[in-house]
C-alpha positions in Angstrom: 0.0 0.0 0.0 2.7 2.5 1.1 5.0 1.7 -1.8 2.5 1.4 -4.7 -1.0 2.8 -4.0 -0.1 5.8 -2.0 2.5 7.2 -4.5 -0.1 6.8 -7.3 -2.9 8.6 -5.3 -3.8 12.3 -5.5 -5.7 12.1 -2.3 -5.6 9.6 0.7 -7.9 9.3 3.7 -6.1 7.4 6.5 -7.4 7.2 10.0 -4.9 8.2 12.7 -3.6 4.7 13.1 -3.1 4.3 9.4 -1.4 7.7 9.1 1.2 6.5 11.6 1.7 3.3 9.6 2.0 5.1 6.3 4.4 7.8 7.6 6.5 5.6 9.9 5.8 8.2 12.7 4.2 7.7 16.1 2.0 10.8 16.5 0.5 12.2 19.7 0.5 16.0 19.1 -1.0 18.1 16.4 2.6 19.1 15.4 3.7 15.5 15.0 0.5 14.7 13.0 1.4 17.5 10.6 4.9 16.1 10.3 3.4 12.6 9.5 1.1 14.2 6.9 4.0 15.9 5.3 5.8 12.5 5.1 2.8 10.9 3.4 2.5 13.8 1.0 6.2 13.4 0.1 5.2 9.9 -1.1 2.9 11.5 -3.7 -0.6 12.5 -2.5 -1.3 16.2 -2.5 -4.3 15.9 -0.2 -4.5 14.0 3.1 -7.6 13.6 5.2 -6.8 12.2 8.6 -9.9 10.8 10.3 -10.5 9.6 13.9 -7.7 11.9 15.0 -6.9 11.7 18.7 -4.1 14.2 19.4 -3.0 15.5 22.8 -5.3 18.5 22.5 -8.4 16.5 21.4 -10.9 16.6 24.3 -12.1 13.2 25.5 -15.7 14.0 24.3 -14.6 15.0 20.8 -13.3 13.6 17.5 -11.0 15.6 15.3 -10.6 15.4 11.5 -7.7 17.0 9.7 -7.5 17.9 6.0 -4.1 18.9 4.7 -3.2 20.4 1.3 -0.5 22.7 0.0 1.1 23.1 3.5 -2.2 24.2 5.0 -4.1 22.1 7.6 -7.8 22.4 8.5 -9.4 20.8 11.5 -13.0 20.0 12.3 -13.9 18.9 15.9 -17.2 17.1 16.4 -18.7 15.7 19.5 -17.9 12.0 20.0 -20.9 9.8 19.6 -21.6 6.5 21.3 -22.3 4.7 18.1 -19.8 2.3 16.5 -20.8 1.1 13.0 -18.9 -0.2 10.0 -18.8 2.1 7.0 -18.3 5.5 8.7 -14.7 5.8 7.3 -15.9 4.9 3.8 -18.7 7.4 4.0 -16.3 10.3 5.1 -13.8 9.3 2.4 -16.4 9.2 -0.3 -18.0 12.5 0.7 -14.7 14.3 1.2 -13.6 13.2 -2.3 -16.9 14.3 -3.9 -16.7 17.7 -2.2 -13.0 18.2 -2.9 -13.6 17.4 -6.6 -16.3 20.0 -6.6 -14.5 22.8 -4.7 -10.8 21.9 -5.0 -10.6 23.1 -1.4 -9.6 20.7 1.4 -11.1 23.0 4.1 -14.4 23.3 2.3 -14.6 19.6 1.5 -13.8 18.8 5.2 -16.5 21.0 6.6 -19.2 19.6 4.2 -18.2 16.0 4.7 -17.9 16.2 8.5 -21.3 17.7 8.8 -22.9 15.1 6.6 -21.3 12.1 8.3 -21.9 13.5 11.8 -25.6 13.8 10.9 -25.7 10.3 9.5 -24.1 8.9 12.6 -26.3 10.9 14.9 -29.4 9.6 13.2 -28.0 6.1 13.4 -27.3 6.4 17.1 -30.7 8.0 17.7 -32.4 5.1 16.0 -30.4 2.6 18.1 -29.3 0.9 14.9 -26.3 -1.4 14.6 -26.2 -0.7 10.9 -25.4 2.7 9.4 -28.6 4.4 8.1 -27.3 5.4 4.7 -30.8 5.4 3.1 -33.0 6.5 6.0 -30.6 9.5 6.7 -29.7 10.3 3.1 -30.9 13.9 3.5 -27.9 14.5 5.7 -25.7 14.2 2.6 -27.5 17.1 0.9 -28.7 19.3 3.9 -26.9 18.4 7.1 -28.8 19.2 10.3 -25.6 20.5 11.9 -22.5 22.2 10.7 -19.1 22.6 12.4 -16.4 25.3 12.3 -13.4 24.5 10.1 -10.3 26.0 11.7 -6.9 26.4 10.0 -4.3 25.0 12.4 
């Protein structure tokens, strides 16, 4: 993956654990995450979306996402939900890519994708479902019920 797929990619969407594996770093701070992102970008991808980011400054009741492009880093922090379902990483990756292709802005794509996936997961949790509610909550993809601040860090 690191030697073949990553260098061929324009955009990658690792979770925090995968970022460490791809970069060869062990990251705990935002600064070390940025260094790991730079190492992955040096392999080829221009854009890196790090999901499930748990840095030293991430509150226990929150989840961070970091989108990085062109030396700039954008963070969204959402409340941590109690739901754990398969497919959330795939959903954020697909939505981020779609929004990035439309806007060519990592920050804009991050804000849009994070809002949609949070809404999707919130609806899944509220329904008590063990399966992600892709169809029942599909309006979250177009008109998310909640938005989050995108901060350049």
